[in-house]
C-alpha positions in Angstrom: 5.7 89.1 133.1 4.7 87.3 136.2 6.5 84.0 136.4 5.2 82.9 139.7 1.5 82.1 139.1 -1.7 83.0 137.4 -3.0 86.5 136.9 -5.4 86.9 139.8 -7.9 89.8 140.0 -8.1 91.7 143.3 -11.0 90.8 145.6 -14.1 92.9 145.0 -13.3 93.9 141.4 -16.3 93.0 139.2 -15.7 90.6 136.3 -18.1 89.2 133.6 -18.9 85.5 133.5 -16.5 84.9 130.6 -13.7 86.3 132.6 -14.6 84.3 135.7 -14.9 81.1 133.5 -11.4 81.8 132.0 -9.9 82.4 135.4 -11.4 79.2 136.8 -10.2 77.2 133.7 -6.7 78.6 134.4 -6.9 77.7 138.1 -7.8 74.1 137.4 -5.3 73.6 134.5 -2.5 75.2 136.6 -3.4 73.0 139.5 -3.2 69.9 137.4 0.1 71.0 135.9 1.7 71.7 139.3 0.2 69.0 141.5 0.5 66.0 139.1 -2.2 63.4 138.9 -5.3 64.3 141.0 -8.9 63.3 141.2 -11.7 65.7 140.4 -12.7 65.5 144.1 -9.2 66.5 145.2 -9.1 69.3 142.6 -12.4 70.7 144.0 -11.0 70.7 147.5 -7.7 72.2 146.7 -9.0 74.9 144.3 -12.0 75.8 146.4 -14.4 75.2 143.5 -17.5 73.0 143.9 -17.7 69.6 142.3 -20.3 70.6 139.7 -18.1 73.5 138.5 -15.0 71.2 138.4 -16.9 68.7 136.3 -17.9 71.5 133.8 -14.4 73.0 133.7 -12.7 69.6 133.3 -15.1 68.8 130.4 -14.1 72.0 128.6 -10.3 71.4 129.3 -10.7 67.9 127.8 -12.5 69.4 124.8 -9.6 71.7 124.3 -7.1 68.8 124.4 -5.4 70.1 127.6 -6.2 67.5 130.2 -7.2 63.8 130.3 -8.1 61.2 132.8 -6.0 58.2 133.7 -6.5 55.4 136.1 -8.2 54.2 138.0 -6.0 55.1 140.9 -6.5 54.5 144.7 -5.7 57.5 146.9 -5.2 55.3 150.1 -5.7 51.9 151.5 -9.4 52.2 151.6 -12.1 53.6 149.3 -13.0 53.3 145.7 -10.4 53.9 143.1 -10.9 57.1 141.0 -9.7 58.5 137.7 -6.9 61.0 137.9 -6.5 64.2 136.0 -3.2 64.9 134.2 -2.0 67.2 131.5 -2.8 65.9 128.0 0.3 67.0 126.1 -0.3 64.9 123.1 -2.3 67.4 121.1 -0.9 70.8 122.0 2.7 71.9 121.4 5.0 75.0 121.9 7.9 75.9 119.6 10.9 78.1 120.5 13.4 79.1 117.9 16.5 81.2 118.0 18.6 83.0 115.4 22.1 83.9 116.5 25.3 84.9 114.7 26.3 81.5 113.6 23.4 79.1 114.1 19.6 78.7 114.2 18.0 76.5 116.9 14.6 75.0 117.3 13.1 73.4 120.3 9.5 72.1 120.7 7.6 70.3 123.5 4.1 69.3 124.1 2.2 70.9 127.0 3.4 68.2 129.4 7.1 68.9 128.6 7.8 66.0 126.3 10.5 67.0 123.8 9.2 66.8 120.3 12.0 68.6 118.4 15.5 69.7 119.2 17.8 70.8 116.4 20.5 73.4 115.7 22.0 74.1 112.3 25.0 76.2 111.4 24.1 79.5 109.7 26.0 82.7 109.1 23.5 85.3 110.1 26.2 87.8 110.5 27.3 87.4 106.9 23.7 87.4 105.4 21.2 90.2 105.1 18.1 90.1 107.3 15.9 89.0 104.5 18.0 85.9 103.7 18.3 85.1 107.4 14.6 85.3 107.9 14.0 83.1 104.9 16.2 80.5 106.5 14.5 80.9 109.8 11.1 80.5 108.1 12.3 77.3 106.5 13.3 75.9 109.9 10.0 76.9 111.4 8.1 75.4 108.5 9.9 72.1 108.6 9.4 71.8 112.4 5.7 72.8 112.2 5.2 70.1 109.5 7.0 67.5 111.6 4.8 68.3 114.6 1.7 68.2 112.4 2.6 64.6 111.4 2.6 63.8 115.1 -0.9 65.2 115.4 0.3 68.2 117.5 -1.1 71.7 117.0 1.0 74.6 118.0 -0.2 77.0 120.7 2.5 79.5 119.7 6.0 80.2 118.4 8.6 82.3 120.3 11.5 83.7 118.3 14.7 84.6 120.3 17.0 87.3 118.8 20.1 88.8 120.3 19.1 92.4 120.4 16.7 95.1 121.5 13.1 93.9 120.8 9.8 95.8 120.5 7.8 92.9 121.8 4.4 94.6 121.1 5.1 94.8 117.4 7.5 91.8 117.0 10.1 94.1 115.6 13.9 93.9 116.2 14.9 97.5 116.9 18.6 96.7 116.7 20.6 93.5 116.8 24.2 94.8 116.5 26.0 91.5 115.9 23.4 90.5 113.2 23.4 93.9 111.6 19.6 94.2 111.9 17.9 97.5 112.3 14.1 97.9 112.6 13.4 94.5 111.2 9.7 93.4 111.4 10.4 89.8 112.3 6.9 88.7 113.3 5.4 90.0 110.1 8.0 88.3 108.0 7.6 84.9 109.6 3.8 84.7 109.7 3.6 82.9 106.3 5.8 80.1 107.8 3.0 79.2 110.3 -0.3 80.7 109.4 -2.8 81.2 112.3 -0.1 80.4 114.9 0.7 83.3 117.3 4.3 84.5 116.9 6.2 86.3 119.7 9.7 87.9 119.4 11.9 88.4 122.4 15.4 88.9 123.5 17.5 85.7 123.7 19.1 86.4 127.1 15.7 87.1 128.7 14.3 83.9 127.3 17.4 81.9 128.5 17.1 83.4 132.0 13.4 82.3 132.0 14.5 78.8 131.0 17.1 78.7 133.8 14.5 79.8 136.3 12.0 77.2 135.1 14.1 74.2 134.5 17.8 74.9 134.7 20.6 74.7 137.3 19.0 77.6 139.2 15.5 76.4 138.9 13.2 78.3 141.3 15.9 80.8 142.4 13.9 84.0 142.6 16.9 86.3 142.1 19.4 85.3 139.4 21.4 86.7 136.6 21.9 84.8 133.4 24.8 85.6 131.0 24.8 84.4 127.4 28.2 83.2 126.1 27.8 83.8 122.4 29.5 86.2 120.0 27.7 88.9 121.9 26.9 88.8 125.6 23.4 89.3 126.8 22.0 89.4 130.3 18.7 88.2 131.6 17.7 89.2 135.1 15.1 87.4 137.3 14.3 89.6 140.3 11.8 88.5 142.9 10.6 85.7 140.6 9.9 88.0 137.7 11.8 88.8 134.5 13.2 92.4 134.7 12.2 94.0 131.4 12.5 97.8 132.1 10.3 100.5 130.7 10.7 99.5 127.1 11.7 95.9 127.4 15.4 96.7 126.9 16.7 95.9 130.3 19.7 93.6 130.6 22.0 94.9 127.8 25.0 94.4 130.0 27.2 93.4 127.0 27.2 97.0 125.8 28.3 98.5 129.1 31.6 100.3 128.4 34.4 98.7 130.4 37.5 99.8 128.5 37.5 103.3 126.8 40.7 102.3 125.0 39.4 98.9 123.9 38.1 97.4 120.6 35.2 98.7 118.6 32.0 96.8 119.3 29.4 95.7 116.8 27.1 98.3 118.2 29.6 101.0 117.0 30.9 102.0 120.4 34.3 101.4 121.9 35.2 99.0 124.7 31.9 97.3 125.4 32.0 94.3 127.8 31.3 91.8 125.0 34.4 92.9 123.2 36.3 91.4 126.2 34.2 88.3 126.9 32.2 87.4 123.9 33.1 84.3 121.9 34.4 86.5 119.1 36.9 88.0 121.6 38.1 84.6 122.7 38.4 83.3 119.1 40.4 86.4 118.2 42.8 85.8 121.0 43.1 82.0 120.9 42.7 81.2 117.1 43.3 84.5 115.3 43.6 82.8 111.9 40.0 81.7 112.3 38.5 84.8 113.9 35.0 85.9 113.0 35.1 87.7 109.6 38.2 85.8 108.5 37.5 83.3 105.7 34.1 82.0 104.5 33.7 78.9 106.6 30.7 79.0 108.9 31.4 77.2 112.2 29.0 76.2 114.9 30.2 77.5 118.3 30.8 74.0 119.6 33.0 73.3 116.5 35.1 76.5 117.3 35.5 75.3 120.9 36.5 71.9 119.8 39.2 73.4 117.5 40.6 75.4 120.5 40.7 72.3 122.6 42.6 70.5 119.9 45.1 73.3 119.6 45.5 73.3 123.3 46.2 69.6 123.4 48.8 70.2 120.7 50.5 72.7 122.9 49.3 76.0 121.4 50.4 78.6 124.0 47.6 81.1 123.2 44.6 79.2 124.3 44.9 79.1 128.1 45.9 82.8 128.4 43.0 83.7 126.2 40.5 81.8 128.4 42.0 83.3 131.5 41.7 86.8 130.1 38.0 86.2 129.4 37.6 84.9 132.9 39.1 88.1 134.4 36.9 90.4 132.4 33.9 88.2 133.2 34.5 88.5 136.9 34.9 92.3 136.6 31.6 92.6 134.8 29.8 90.2 137.1 30.9 92.2 140.1 29.1 95.2 138.7 25.9 93.2 138.1 26.0 91.6 141.5 26.5 95.1 143.1 23.5 96.4 141.1 21.0 93.5 141.3 22.0 91.4 144.3 21.3 88.0 142.8 21.9 84.6 144.5 23.6 83.1 141.5 25.1 84.2 138.2 24.3 81.5 135.6 26.8 81.2 132.8 25.4 80.0 129.5 26.6 79.2 126.0 30.4 78.8 125.6 31.0 80.1 129.2 29.4 76.9 130.5 31.5 74.7 128.3 34.7 76.3 129.6 33.4 76.7 133.1 36.1 74.7 134.9 38.7 77.1 133.6 36.7 80.4 133.5 34.9 80.3 136.8 38.0 80.1 139.1 39.5 83.2 137.4 36.2 85.0 137.4 35.6 84.2 141.0 39.0 85.7 142.0 38.1 89.0 140.2 34.6 88.9 141.8 36.1 88.5 145.3 38.4 91.4 144.6 35.9 93.9 143.2 32.5 93.0 144.5 30.8 94.3 147.6 31.5 91.6 150.2 28.0 91.4 151.6 26.6 90.7 148.2 29.3 88.5 146.7 29.5 86.3 149.8 26.0 85.2 149.1 26.3 84.8 145.3 28.3 82.4 143.2 28.7 81.3 139.6 26.9 78.2 138.1 27.4 76.7 134.7 24.2 76.2 132.7 23.4 72.7 131.5 20.9 73.9 128.8 23.5 74.3 126.1 23.3 76.8 123.2 19.6 76.2 122.9 18.6 77.8 126.3 16.8 80.7 124.6 14.6 78.4 122.5 13.7 76.5 125.6 12.8 79.7 127.3 10.5 80.5 124.3 8.7 77.3 124.9 8.1 78.2 128.6 6.6 81.5 127.5 4.0 79.7 125.4 3.1 77.1 128.0 2.7 79.9 130.6 0.3 81.7 128.2 -1.8 78.6 127.8 -1.8 78.0 131.6 -2.9 81.6 132.1 -5.7 81.5 129.5 -6.7 78.0 128.3 -9.3 79.5 126.0 -6.4 80.4 123.6 -6.6 76.8 122.6 -9.7 76.1 120.5 -12.3 73.5 121.3 -11.7 70.5 119.1 -14.6 69.1 117.0 -15.0 65.3 117.3 
C-alpha cells in the first residue's frame, strides 16, 4: 500500500481514456484535499491540466459529491474574486470498526475528516464464539450505518480491524489467537449489515500504525513502529512512508516473538511470547490477580481495568508499581530488537501503554539504552499515542479515504 501519493503510471505506458480520466480525477481530488481551498485556475496551473479539462473534471467530482465550491474569495489585493474548490465531505463517509478481546469500537468521518461517529462498547469477544462476536459487530455496524444515513451520508466503505493474521484478499481472519478465531470469513459474515458497501478486513496494528502516520503524534514520520497495548501486542511498521505488509500480509507479529523459553503459555499455543510479558493480560495478572482475564464473568473495558489499578495504587497496593515496571523492562527489551531490525525514528506506544507512558517509558528507555545498537537507538525514541484505544478504527477510515482519493469513480454519480 502506497501511503505517500496517488498511483501514477510510468511515462510512456499506454492507457485507455477511462484510465486517463480516472487518473486525472484522482489528481484533482487529491490536490484539493492536500492544498485546501483553491480556484479552478490555480488547480489547472498546479496540476498541469488545461482549464477546459479542469472544468470537466470538477463537474464530475461535484456530481459524485466529492468537491464543492465556496466563496467568492480574493487571491490577492487586486483582481476579481473567484470561487474556491474544497472537499465536500457532507455526502460521503468512511467507517472503521474494531473488534478486540474486550471491546468493539466504531469511528466514522466524512471525506473532509469531520467526525460523525465515535463509540466503544464493552464486549467479551474472548468469551464468545466467533458467530456471536460477529453478530454483535454487525449490530454495531448496522446502527452506525443507520445513524449516518439519517445524516444524509453514504458510506464509501467499511474497514474492520481484527487482532490477528488476515487474508485481506478474501476478508478472512486466518488466526486471531486471543479471540480464538481460526479461518473466520469475516467479510462474508458482515455483508448483510451494510449491503452494497465494500468491506475490508485488516490487522489492527497495521491500521493503527497508518492512523499514527496520517494524524497521530508521529504524523508524517516515514519510518516508525507502532505497538498496540491490548491483551495481545501487535506491531505495525511504516518503512519509507509505506506500510510493511510482508509477502502474505502477516508482517509485524512481534507479540509472538519468543522472548522467554521458560515463560507463560501464550494464546497462540507457544511458550514465552513477548505479549505474555507486556500485554494487558500480563499486567492485570501481576497487578490485580483476583481480576485477571478469565477470572470471573465481569466484562471490563481496558480503561476500567486501568482505573481499578490506579485506585488500588492510591490505596497503597504494593503490587501495582512493580508490575508496571516489569512491563516497562520487557517492553524496552522487545523494542530494542525492533529498532535493531527496522531502524525507525520513533516507537509509538498505543493502547494501555500510552495511558501508563509516564511510568512505562523511563523503564523501557533504560532497557533500550542497554540493549540497543547505539547508532540506531540514539536516533529513536518512544512516543505515547494520543489516539486512544480506537486507533485501529481511525486507521480503517484512512484506508477508505485513500481509496476514494486514488479512484473517485468508486463513488457513484448522484442523480438530482
